C-alpha positions in Angstrom: 43.6 80.0 83.4 44.9 82.4 86.1 43.8 82.3 89.6 44.1 86.1 90.1 44.5 88.8 87.6 45.7 92.7 88.4 45.7 95.3 85.7 48.1 97.9 87.7 50.8 97.6 89.5 50.9 100.9 91.6 49.5 101.5 96.1 46.3 99.5 95.1 48.0 96.3 92.8 50.7 96.0 95.5 48.1 96.1 98.7 46.0 93.4 96.7 49.0 91.1 96.4 49.9 91.4 99.4 46.4 90.7 100.9 46.2 87.8 98.6 49.4 86.0 99.6 48.6 86.5 103.5 45.6 84.1 102.8 46.6 82.1 99.3 50.4 81.4 99.1 50.1 79.8 95.7 47.4 80.5 93.7 48.9 81.8 90.5 48.9 85.6 90.3 49.4 88.2 86.8 50.0 91.7 87.2 49.5 93.6 84.2 51.7 96.7 84.2 52.0 99.6 81.4 54.9 100.9 83.5 58.6 99.1 83.7 58.7 99.8 87.2 55.6 99.9 89.0 55.8 99.8 92.0 57.4 103.7 92.4 56.0 105.8 94.9 53.9 108.4 92.9 53.8 111.6 96.1 57.8 111.5 95.4 58.0 112.4 92.1 58.7 116.4 93.2 61.2 114.8 95.3 62.7 113.0 92.0 62.4 116.0 90.0 64.4 118.2 92.6 66.7 115.5 93.3 65.9 115.2 96.8 65.3 111.2 95.8 66.2 108.8 93.2 64.5 105.9 91.5 65.5 103.2 94.2 64.6 105.7 97.3 61.3 106.0 95.7 60.7 102.5 95.0 57.3 101.1 97.1 58.4 97.9 97.4 61.5 96.7 96.8 62.9 95.0 93.1 62.8 91.5 94.2 58.7 92.3 95.6 57.3 90.6 92.6 59.3 87.1 92.9 59.2 86.7 96.3 55.4 87.0 96.2 55.4 84.4 93.5 53.9 86.9 90.8 53.9 86.8 87.3 54.7 90.1 86.2 54.3 92.1 82.8 56.1 95.3 82.6 55.1 97.2 79.3 52.4 95.8 78.7 48.8 97.2 77.8 45.3 95.6 78.9 43.1 96.7 75.5 39.8 94.6 76.3 38.2 93.1 78.9 35.4 90.3 78.1 33.7 89.6 81.1 31.7 86.6 79.7 34.8 84.7 79.0 36.6 86.1 82.3 39.3 87.2 79.8 41.6 90.0 79.6 43.4 90.8 76.3 46.3 92.4 76.1 48.3 94.2 73.7 49.7 92.2 71.0 46.7 90.2 70.7 47.4 87.3 73.7 45.0 86.8 76.4 45.0 85.9 79.8 41.9 84.1 81.5 41.4 84.7 85.2 39.1 83.7 88.2 38.9 86.6 90.3 39.6 90.6 88.8 40.8 93.5 89.5 41.2 96.7 88.0 43.5 98.9 89.5 44.2 101.2 86.7 44.8 104.5 88.4 44.3 108.3 86.9 45.4 109.5 84.0 47.0 112.8 84.2 44.0 115.6 82.5 45.4 117.6 79.7 43.3 119.9 78.3 43.5 120.3 74.3 45.5 123.8 73.4 47.4 124.7 70.4 50.7 123.9 71.3 50.2 120.8 73.4 52.3 118.5 71.6 55.5 121.0 71.4 58.8 119.4 72.7 58.9 120.6 76.5 55.2 119.9 77.2 55.6 117.6 80.2 52.7 116.3 82.8 53.8 115.6 86.5 52.1 112.4 87.8 54.1 109.3 86.2 57.7 108.6 86.4 58.2 108.6 82.5 56.8 112.3 82.1 59.1 113.4 85.4 62.3 111.8 84.0 61.7 113.6 80.3 61.4 116.7 82.3 64.8 116.1 84.9 66.5 115.4 81.4 65.2 119.2 80.2 66.4 121.2 83.3 70.0 121.3 83.0 69.5 123.3 80.5 66.2 125.2 80.9 65.7 128.6 83.0 62.1 129.0 83.0 58.5 127.2 82.8 54.8 128.0 83.3 53.1 125.1 85.7 49.3 125.1 84.4 47.5 124.3 87.8 47.4 125.6 91.0 46.3 122.6 92.7 48.2 120.3 94.7 50.0 118.7 91.9 50.8 122.2 90.4 52.1 123.2 93.9 54.2 120.5 94.0 55.7 120.6 90.7 56.2 124.2 91.3 58.1 123.7 94.2 60.8 121.4 92.5 61.5 123.4 89.8 62.2 126.2 92.4 64.6 123.5 93.7 66.4 123.0 90.7 66.7 127.2 90.3 64.1 127.8 87.7 62.1 130.4 87.4 58.3 129.5 87.9 55.2 131.2 86.7 51.9 128.8 88.2 48.9 129.9 86.5 45.7 128.9 88.1 42.2 128.9 86.4 40.0 130.0 89.8 40.5 132.7 91.8 42.3 131.1 94.1 45.6 128.4 94.3 44.6 124.9 96.4 41.3 125.6 96.2 39.6 122.5 96.5 41.4 121.8 99.5 41.8 125.7 101.4 39.4 128.1 101.8 40.0 131.7 100.6 41.8 132.9 103.6 44.2 129.7 103.8 45.3 129.7 100.1 45.7 133.9 100.4 48.1 132.6 103.0 49.3 130.1 100.4 50.3 132.5 97.6 52.1 134.5 99.8 54.1 131.8 101.1 54.7 130.6 97.2 55.4 134.4 95.7 58.0 135.2 98.6 59.1 131.7 97.8 59.8 133.3 94.3 56.9 131.8 92.3 54.5 134.3 90.3 51.5 133.0 90.8 48.7 134.2 88.3 44.9 133.1 89.3 42.0 133.9 87.1 43.3 132.7 83.8 44.7 129.7 82.0 47.0 128.5 79.3 45.9 129.4 75.9 48.3 128.8 73.1 51.8 127.3 74.0 54.4 129.0 71.7 57.4 128.0 69.5 60.7 128.6 70.4 62.3 131.0 67.8 64.5 128.9 65.4 62.8 125.8 66.3 59.1 126.1 66.6 58.7 122.5 67.5 60.4 123.6 70.8 58.3 125.5 73.7 59.2 129.3 73.8 56.4 130.9 75.3 52.4 130.7 76.7 49.4 133.1 75.8 47.4 133.3 78.7 43.1 133.5 78.3 43.9 137.4 78.8 46.0 137.5 75.8 49.4 138.2 78.0 52.6 136.4 76.6 55.1 134.5 79.4 58.2 133.8 77.9 59.6 130.2 79.2 61.4 126.7 78.6 58.9 124.5 79.9 55.5 123.6 80.0 54.2 121.4 83.2 50.9 120.4 83.2 49.2 120.0 86.6 45.5 120.5 86.0 45.0 117.2 87.7 44.1 113.3 87.1 40.8 111.5 86.2 40.1 107.9 86.7 41.2 105.4 83.8 38.3 103.5 82.7 38.3 103.3 79.2 38.7 99.4 79.2 35.3 99.0 80.6 33.1 102.1 79.4 31.5 100.5 76.4 30.5 97.7 78.3 28.2 96.6 81.6 30.2 97.4 84.3 28.4 100.3 87.1 30.3 104.0 86.4 29.8 106.8 87.4 33.0 109.5 87.0 35.0 106.3 87.8 34.2 102.4 88.6 31.5 102.1 91.8 32.3 99.5 94.0 30.8 98.2 97.4 32.0 98.1 100.7 34.3 94.9 99.8 35.5 96.7 96.6 33.0 94.6 94.6 32.1 95.9 91.2 28.4 95.1 90.0 30.2 92.5 87.7 30.4 88.8 89.0 34.3 87.8 90.3 35.6 91.9 89.5 37.0 94.0 92.1 38.2 97.7 91.6 40.3 100.1 93.6 42.5 103.1 94.0 42.1 106.3 91.8 39.9 104.8 89.1 37.3 103.1 92.2 34.3 105.0 93.3 34.8 103.9 97.0 33.3 104.3 100.5 33.4 107.8 102.0 32.9 107.9 105.5 32.0 111.4 106.0 28.9 111.7 103.4 28.5 107.8 104.2 28.5 107.3 100.0 30.6 106.4 97.3 32.9 109.6 96.1 36.3 109.3 94.1 39.1 109.9 96.6 42.8 109.6 94.7 44.8 109.1 97.7 48.0 106.6 97.9 47.0 105.1 101.2 43.7 104.6 100.5 44.4 103.0 97.2 46.6 100.8 99.2 44.2 100.1 102.0 41.1 99.6 99.0 43.7 97.1 97.3 44.0 94.9 100.4 40.7 94.7 100.7 39.8 93.4 97.2 42.7 91.4 97.4 41.4 89.5 100.8 37.7 89.1 99.0 39.5 87.7 96.1 41.1 84.7 98.0 38.1 84.3 99.9 38.7 86.2 103.4 35.5 88.5 103.9 36.8 92.2 104.8 34.9 95.2 104.7 36.9 98.7 103.5 36.3 101.0 106.6 36.6 104.2 103.9 38.2 107.3 103.6 37.1 111.2 103.1 38.8 113.9 101.0 41.8 114.7 103.1 45.0 116.3 101.4 48.4 116.8 103.5 50.8 119.5 102.1 54.7 120.3 102.9 55.7 122.2 100.0 57.3 125.5 100.4 57.8 125.2 104.2 53.7 125.1 104.1 52.3 123.0 106.6 48.8 121.9 105.5 46.0 119.5 106.5 42.7 119.4 105.1 40.3 117.8 106.0 36.3 116.8 104.8 34.1 119.6 103.7 36.2 122.9 103.9 34.3 125.1 101.4 30.5 123.6 102.0 28.1 125.1 99.4 25.6 126.4 102.1 27.6 127.6 104.8 24.8 128.5 106.6 24.2 125.6 107.5 27.5 124.9 109.5 29.0 126.5 112.3 32.6 127.8 111.8 35.6 128.6 114.1 38.7 130.0 113.4 41.8 130.8 114.5 44.7 133.0 112.6 47.8 134.0 113.4 49.3 136.3 110.7 52.9 136.6 112.4 53.2 133.3 112.6 51.7 132.0 109.7 49.0 130.0 111.8 45.5 129.7 110.5 42.5 126.9 112.2 39.2 126.5 110.5 36.7 123.8 111.9 33.3 123.2 110.5 30.6 121.9 112.8 27.3 120.9 111.6 24.9 119.4 113.9 27.1 119.3 116.3 30.0 117.5 114.7 33.2 117.8 112.7 32.8 117.7 108.9 35.6 119.4 107.6 38.9 121.5 109.4 42.2 122.9 107.7 45.3 123.7 110.1 47.8 125.9 108.7 51.2 126.5 110.4 50.4 124.3 113.3 49.1 120.5 112.4 49.2 119.5 116.4 46.8 117.5 117.6 45.2 117.5 113.8 44.8 113.3 114.6 42.2 114.1 117.6 40.2 116.1 115.3 40.4 113.6 112.3 39.3 110.7 115.2 36.4 113.1 116.3 35.4 113.9 112.2 35.8 110.3 111.3 33.5 108.9 114.4 31.1 111.7 113.5 31.9 112.9 117.3 29.0 115.7 118.4 30.9 118.1 120.1 28.7 120.6 121.2 29.5 120.8 124.8 33.0 121.0 124.1 33.2 123.3 121.4 34.9 126.4 122.6 37.6 124.5 124.0 38.4 123.1 120.5 40.6 125.6 119.3 42.2 126.3 122.6 46.3 125.7 123.6 44.6 123.1 126.4 42.8 121.4 124.0 44.2 117.5 124.0 42.5 114.1 124.6 42.2 114.9 128.6 39.6 117.8 127.2 37.1 114.8 125.8 34.8 113.1 128.3 35.5 110.3 129.9 33.7 107.8 128.2 34.7 109.5 124.7 38.0 109.0 125.4 37.8 105.4 126.4 35.8 104.7 123.0 38.5 106.6 120.6 41.3 105.9 122.1 42.0 103.1 124.3 43.1 99.7 122.4 41.9 96.7 124.7 
């Protein structure tokens, strides 16, 4: 029996390995990964496709990481079943691994809707290295691409393709791009920036059918949108989003919502079984409840908390919240918290817009505290606002100064400065 088994070798799994080895340098530890090189940075996939990064520069940890930490790494292997009663993981091929402590860090998989022609050669996703490699190999002979999805992944894909001199059409089902993280004003500015970079942006539509190429029906030749419009293209990138990979535990007694529900110690409801990363619904400090937060730093942090607890050192997850940071097409945006509340009448909204400088700032207050903000074009002081939001600070007395050019740490009351920014 292996003392620690981790399913998934990306950010969460790596964080867990590092924490376990801080506490227990010798306990047997096995990591199971479907990917041949699991320790790469997924946020750098766009840079890999644009040829601004190589596989070596993408690596989150070096090739010796596993050996250095005395880890048995099983790459190219898939966990097919977990027997919680027997504390046993079954792999493809039928071999079984027993465990004392188990971490499920399976991450998310790209969401690919069913569409006619989706199986054609030239259709790719944009969240895994294997698909990114296949896409990159096609770019030398491609001239045009359609990106399905106008969120973070879609905009990232569009930028990478533009840098490779590919004519890009980005198609978004909703009325605005980046609609999950931006309001309409910020989205309109972002769309203008993309258009100026050469991207054709189509909103309120999606791809209904992928067409074959004339003379080679098996290869992509174009798409048809829901309004019937046909767009010729050589490639299609599906970048709609990711969904938690919960297939392993779907027919078990594990508590699930959209993902695996965990407590503040990253424990599931099954004894000795933990979960972290994109597959887990963990603590969100803004809503004081559990939430899917597919963010790379939070996956690593959650993995560390899980690893400490697996090894017997008590650690509590401080939590995260919805946060996005973009640097695509010279867009510099940070959006944190609830920036599009359903009931805006319950909120006070502070706005600054400088179109000539492509600067837009929006701060949302509820009951005197910051619950969300968007900084577009000028990210200065974003760290201060994040701390104010995280600590639920009542800013009622200084709200008139929040968007002032002079606002900074010194603007805050002295006691608050001491509590939030002084490290003893």
